N, C-alpha and C positions, 0 to 999 in steps of 0.2 A: 790835300787829296785832289786828284785830277777829276774835273767834272766831265761827265758824259756829254758829248755834243748832242743838241736837240735832234730828234728823229725828223726825217723828211716825210711829211704827210701830205699827200696830194690835196690841193686846194687851200693849203695853209703855208705861210712863210714864218719861220721862227724869228722872234725879236730878242728875247732875253729870258733868262732863268728867273723865276719868281720864288722858288723854294725847293727844298730837298729833304727827303726822308730816307730811312734805310731801305724801303721797298719801292718808292715811287718818287719822281720828280715832277715839278710843275713848272710849265714854261708859258711865256706870253707869246701868242702867235697872232699874225694878221690873217684873217680869213678872207679869201678872195671874193666869194659870192654867198651870201650877201657880204658886202665889205664891212668888217668890224673886227675889233680886237677881241680875243677869246683867251681864256686859260685852259691849257690842256695838261691833264694829269697823265704821266706815262709810267707804266710799270717798269722797274729795272730788270725784271726777270722775263723770260719768254714763257708763253702760256701754252699749256697742253690743250687739246680739243675741248675738254670739259670746262676748263677754266675760261676758255674763250667764249663758250656758250653762256657761262655764268655772268661774264661782265656785260654781255649784251642784255641778258635777262634783267640784271640789276639796273642798267641804265634805262631800259624801258619802264621798269617800276617807278624809278625816281622821276621820269618824265611826267608821270601822272600828276605828281604834286608840285613839280617845279614851275608850273604855270602860275602858281600863287605869287602875288607880288612881293612877299617877304621870305620866299624861299629861293635860293640860288638856282638859276635855270640850268638845266642840262640840255645841251644842243645835239649830242650825238656821241657815238662811240665806235671803236674799231680796233684793228690790230695792224701794228706797223709792219713794214716789209721784213723786218728781222724778228717778227713773232711776239712783240711786246704789246699788251693791251693798253689802250688809251680812252679817256673820256674827255669830251669837250664841254667846258663850262662857261657860263657868263663870267666875264672879267669884272671884278669889283675893284676899282682903282682907289677907293677910299681906305683900303686896309681893313683892319678888324678892331674890335673893341679892346683887345688885349694891348695893342699898341696905342690906341686912343687913351687908355687909362694910365699910360706912362706919363702923360702930360695934361690930362683934362679930366672933367667929370661932368655927369649930367646933373640937372636939378631933379628933385623928386618928381615934379610934374612931367618933365621930359622923359624921365625913366618909366613913368606909368604909360605914356604914349607908346614908347618902344615896347613895353611889356604887353600891352594889348595887341600891338601888331604881331609880336612873335608868338604870343599865345594862340592868335588866329592861325598863324602858320603851323604851329605845333598841332593844333586840333585837326587841321586839314591833313597832316601826315598821319596822325593816330587813327582817324576814321578810315584810312586806306591800309591799316595794319602795318605802318612803318613807325618804328620806334627809333629815336635818335641815339640815345645812350651816352652821349658825351657833349651835352650843352654846356658851353663855357664862353667867356669873352672871345677867346681866340677862334672859336667856330661861328661867330656872328660877324659877317663881312659887312662892309659899307660901300654902297654903289656910288656913282658920281654925284648923286643928289644927297649923299649921307643917310639914305634909307637903309635899315638893317636888313640883312639877308641871312637866314638861318642856312647853314652850310655843313657839309661833311657829315652826312648821316651815318651812324654806325652800321647800318644794314649793309653798306657797301663793303665793309670789312669781310663779309663772307665770300667775296670774290677770291681773296688771298688766304683767309684764315681758316685754321682748323680749330682744335679744342683751345679754349683760353677765354679770358675776359680782359677788356681794356677799359680803364677809367682814369679819371683825373681826381686825385684825392680831394682837393679844396672844393670841388663842385659836385662830388658824387654823393648819392643818398646813403644812409647808414646801412640799409639792406644790401646794397651793391658792395660796399666796403666789407660787409660780413659774408661775402661770397654766397648770397642767397639767389644769385642769377645775374645775368648780363645787363639787366635794366628792362623797365617796362614804362607804361604811361605814367604811373605814380612817381617812379624815380626821375623821369623827365621833368615833371612839374616841380620836383624838389630842385633840380639843377637849374631850371629856368628862374626860380625864385632866388637861388644863391647868386646867379649871374646878375639879375636885376638889382639886388642889393649892392653888388660890387660896382655897378655903373655910377652909383652916387658916392660910395665911400672909397672906392679903389681896392677894397679887399673883400674876400669871401666872408660869409657870416661868421664862421667859427674862428677864422683868422682875426677878425675884428673883435669878436667877443673875448677872445683869450689872448689878446695882443700882450706881449711881454712874458707869457707863460709857455711859449712853445719852443724856446731855445733858438740859438743862432745857427748851430751846426746843421747842415743839410739833412742828414739822416735823422737827427734828433727832432728837428722841426716836423718832418713828415710823420714820424712815429707818434709824436705827441698830438699832432693835428688829427691823425686817424683815430687815436684813442679818444679824443674829445668828441668826435663826430659819432662814433659807434657806442660810446657810453650811453646807457639808458637813462639819460638825464636830459630834461627839456633844454633846448637852447635858451639861455638866459635873455632877459630883455636887452635889446641891442642898444637902446638910449642913444641913438644917433641924432644929434641936433639937426642934421640937414634933412632928416625924414620925419614928417609930422606923425604923431601917434597913430591916427586911423590908418595911414599908409603902412606903417610898420606892422599893424595887426594883420593886414592882408598878407604881407610877405611872411610873417611868422607862421600863419596857417599853411602856406605852401611849403614851409621848412619843417613841418611837423615830423617828429621822430618816427612816428608809426605811419605807414602809407595810408591806412584807412582814415587817418585824421586830416589828411591834405584834401585838397579840392578833388572832387570826383572826376573831373576832366579838365583839359586845358580851357575849354570853353567856359566852365564855371569859374576858373581862375580869371579869365578875361573879363567876365561879367563883374566879378568882385573889384577888379582894378577900375572898371568903368564907374561903378557906384561910388568908390572913394574918390576918384578924380573929380567927379561932379560935386561930391560933398565938400571936398577941401578947396578945389580950385574953380568951381563954378562952370566947368565944361567937361565934356567927356569925348574920348577918341572913339570913332566907329570901329567895330570888328570888321574883318574882311573874310567872311565865312560863307560859302555858297549854301543857300537854303536856310540861313539863320538871319533874324532880324539884326539891324545894325546895333541896337541898343536893347537892354533887357526891359520887358514891359512894365516892371514895377519901379523903374528909375524915374524919379521926379526931380525937378529943379529945386535946389536947395541954396540958401545963402552961402557964399563963399567965405571960408575962414581966411583971415589975413595970415599969410605965411611969408616970412622973410626970404626973399630970393637968394640964391647962391650965384655968385659971379661965375661967368662961363663964357668961353670964347667960341665954342662950336655947338651947333645944334643939329643933331642928326634928324634928321627929320623924324566858299560860301556853301551845311551838311548835317548829319544827324548826330546824336550824342555818341561818343566813341565807347568802346569797350574798355572800361578801366580795369587794369590788372594789378592786383595787390599781392605783394611778396610778404611772406612771414619771416621774421628774423629768427634764424635757427641756430646760430652759432654763439658761443659764449664770448664775451668781449675780451677777457683776458687772453683766451686761446688765439683770437684773431690778431691781437696786438703782438703776441709772441711770434706767431707765424710770419707776420709782416716784417718784424724787425730781424728775424733770423733768416728768412728765406727770400722775401721779396726785395728788401732794401739792397742786398748785394747784387741784384740782377737787374736794377733799374736801367732803362734805356737812356744814356747820356744825351742822345740826340733829341729827346723829347723836352717839353717844357718842364719847369722846375718842380712840378708836382704831379707828373704822369707816371702811372704804373702799368706795365704790361705783364700780365701773368699768363703763362702758357701751361696747358695740360701736358701730361707725360705720354699720352698715347702716340704711337707712331703716325707720322703724317704720310698721306698719300702724295703722289706727285703734284696734284692740284693744291694740297694743303701746304706744300713747301713754299708757295709764293705768299708769304705772311705779311700782311700790311700792318706795320707798326709806325707809320708816319705820325708825327706829333699830333696832327689834327684828325686822326681816324681812330676807330676802335674795333675790336674783335670781341664777340660775345659768345658765351656758351649757349648751347641749345637746351635749356632747362626743360622745355616742352618740345617734343619732336614735331617735325613737319608731317603732314598726312602723305601717304604714298599712293601710288597707282592712279593719280588724278588724270581723268581722261573724258572727252566729251564726244557725243554722237548726235548729229542732226536729225531732226524729225523728218518723216516722209515729205511733209509739205515744205521743208526748209526754213520755216519761220521760228522754230524753236530748237534749243540744243539742251540735251541732258547730260549733265556732268556727274561722274560718280568718283568716289575715292575710298581708300582704306585707312583706318586708324591703326597704326603700327603697334600701339600699346594701349588698348581700351581701358578706361577707368570709369567708375560710376560718376555720373554727373557731367561727362564730356559733352561738349557742343562745338559748333563750327561757325566761323565767321567767313563769309565769301563776299566778294565784290568783283565787278567786271574789270578787265584790264585792257588798256590800249583803246582801240576803236569800238569796243563792245558797246552796244546801245544799252542804256540803262538810266532811268531817272534817278534823281538824288535820293529818293526814298528807298531805293534798292541797294544803295552802296552800304557796305558794312553790315549786311543782313546776317542774322544769327539763326542757325537751324540745328535741330537735334539729329537730323537725318544725315546719312552719308551720301546723298545725292540731291541734286537741285536742278530745276528746269529753268532756263533763262531765255530771253528773247534773243534771237540771232542778230548779229551785227550786220551792217550793210556790206561789209567787206568780205574778203575771201575766207577770213577766220573769225572765230569767236573765242575770246580768252577770258578766263577767271583766275582769281587767286583764292586760295583757301588756307585758313589758319585753324589749328586745333586749340580749343580753350578748355582748360581743366575746371573742375568744380571750384577751385579756389581762385579762379579768374586769371591764372597765369595762361599766357598765350604763346604759340610757337614764335620763336625769335625771327624766323624767316618763313613767309608763307610759301606754300607750293603753288606753282603757276603752270597752267596747261592750256593749249589752244586746240579747238576742233576745226578742221579744214572742210570748207563746204564741198560736197561731192559734186 
């Protein structure tokens, strides 16, 4: 297949292609000022005006959290001369953990360090209303210092995607595989736990637990793996000799079948890993979360348990409690497996990794929806909870306050709303992720020409809008 030549983007010189998907390609570019190498993801399709606005909004949203040291940085976005959208990312020359696992493993101690760092990043995203939806080894990049970087957040899929849900079987939570939604905080915690387990063993938990029982044929393996995950049977003890029992207990809780049995938040997961790292290895890695202490207040020094190390050649190297969103499992296991085998398996994207599924809805797509992102390392999620509508803001007469109002498109008993400032909006950390029952909020005006916020609808069952509504008020 002939490769498309890299786009000519002012201020950047193309070097080489890094990857390709069905909807977007990634190239290495040399940025002229500041001088540095960057990765630029370029859509293969031209964008209509709405899609162009969406890609800018998504990039601005991701820029809020990409300053975190363990989240891949977003430097900018734009549209090429021929109308294709692009986003400029930090270049991670160390590859990703998927390729790392092809020849290497982490020790359990190293895995806990990586886990605490990634849980800090995930909590940072969650408190901003951003859910990843596809955490897996291939979506954790390594920078030049082999520090982990959480990349390819599923929310970016809404730039190209319409109805549908993307996931990767081996790392997805049971409720996601049961089609109960596109993913939320609880399912992210499950996927992070599954990924951390694989960093030591080389396999996802269910592939490890049921080794030899999943079959060798590609379709058979996927169908049996899915059935094992969605079956209402607790994950058996993993009995991994490289993982001490106290460490396995922490991971096992993150991998609980029921969302409500997992950690309430990614921060709680990080705290559990800190405690067990101190208990077993005599030290603990700091969290990196704005506004939160580096260590839990109840963690005390304990004698270290002697644990046999695993030979290894490579060592990879700040907010309020988020709104945990719990999904109810509503589909019968047998029915899901039947649908998977009969409908999903025949339509798997061969360009994706060996266990990725892309399920699209049947509703007609608009012109913006036709640019569907099914790159192996991105995902598209269903909007199980709608976004609020008519979000708009008005400055006060004195110019120091802005009142934002919005409409609930489908009100239900128990609805509430999470809002937070966006971009340059001034706001202390204790106002981020604030919850209100009202459909209006008054915020402090930013110092710039605009004040922007994002708002998500939260149902009584704690499900949240997959994509927050964003609006800016312009200073008169």
